[in-house]
Each structure stands twice: as structure tokens, then as C-alpha cells.
N, C-alpha and C positions, 0 to 999 in steps of 0.2 A: 694430365697424364691419361685420365680416362678417355678423354677425346682422341688422343693420339692412338691409344690402344684399339679404340672402336674403329678408327679409320683404317689402321692397318689390317684389322681383322675383316673388314668389309672388302678391302682391296684383295686380300688373300682368298676370301670366298669367291669373288667374282673371277679371279684368275684360275682358281681350281675348277670352278663349274664351267668356264669357258674353254679352257684347254683341255682338261682331263675328263670333264663330264661328271665330276665328283660333287655331290651335294652335301656332304657332311659325314661325320662318323655314325649317325644314327639312322641312316638309310632313308633320306628325305626324297629319294627318287621313286618314281611310280613302279608298281609291281611288274608292268609289262617290260620296262627297261631292265629291271633286275633280273626277270626271268629270261630275257634275251641274252644278257651277259652270261648267265648260268649255262644256257644252252650252248653258247659258243665256247665257254671254257670246257664243258663236258665233251663237245665235239673234238676239240683240240686234243684233249687227254685220250680220247678214244682212237684218234688218228695215231698218236704216239704208240698206243698199245697194239694197234694192228702192224705198225712198222716193226716194233720189237719182236712180235710173234712171227712175222714173216722172216726176219733176220734169223731168228732161232731155228726156223725149219730150213731155210735156203742155204745158210751158211755151210752146214755140213755136206751139202751136194757138191760144193766146189773144193773143199778141203778134205783130203782123203784121211780116213782113219778118225774122223770127228763123229761123235754122237750128236743128237739134238742138244743145242746150247740151252741147258736147264736155267742158267742164271738169266739169260734174256727172255725165255719163256715165262719165268716166274715175275720178272719185272714187267712184262707186257700184261700179265694177268692182274698185277697190282695196279697199274695204270687203268685198266678196265674197270677194276672195283672202285677206284677213286672217282672215275667219271660216273659211275652209277650212283655214288654218294653225292656227288655235286648235283646231279639232275634231280635227286630227291629233295633238294632244299628249295624247290620253287615255291613261289607264294601264291595264295589264292588271289584272284583278281576281283 
């Protein structure tokens, strides 16, 4: 049974590392790869923040009687804050 479990674990590890680039739950990938993934995630969140803030400002221009959409503005600022938090988690190389 131990050999079967070791074989399944080895196959699953190879599959995850080859397909997903995942090395395991304890961060066995290099700091450069980890930092690059953090930068990409932060950039994505920041793009969402800019889109939401733009929507909050542009939407009232086309709909009469509407003020700035506070909900979308706050949501955009929240995404921007989360992107700052994500980029602050970079590792030293």
C-alpha cells in the first residue's frame, strides 16, 4: 500500500508541476517565480481597480440625474488597496 501511495503521489506531483507550475504547498518554487506571480496578480487587481473607478466617474455622464457611483468607487479603491497588499508580499532574492 505504501508503494502504491508513493507512486500516486509522485505522478500527481509531476502532473501538477508540469501542467500548473505548482511545486507544492510549502513554496518550493524560486523567489523570482513567486515574485513574478505576485506582480501579475497585483497588476490584474490594479487594472480592475482602474476600470471600476473609471466606471464610477463615466457612468453618471451618460445617465442623467446620477451622482458619482460611490459603490463602484469604493470597490475600485478596495481593489487598489488589495493590489498594494499583494505586491508587498514579495520575497527577497
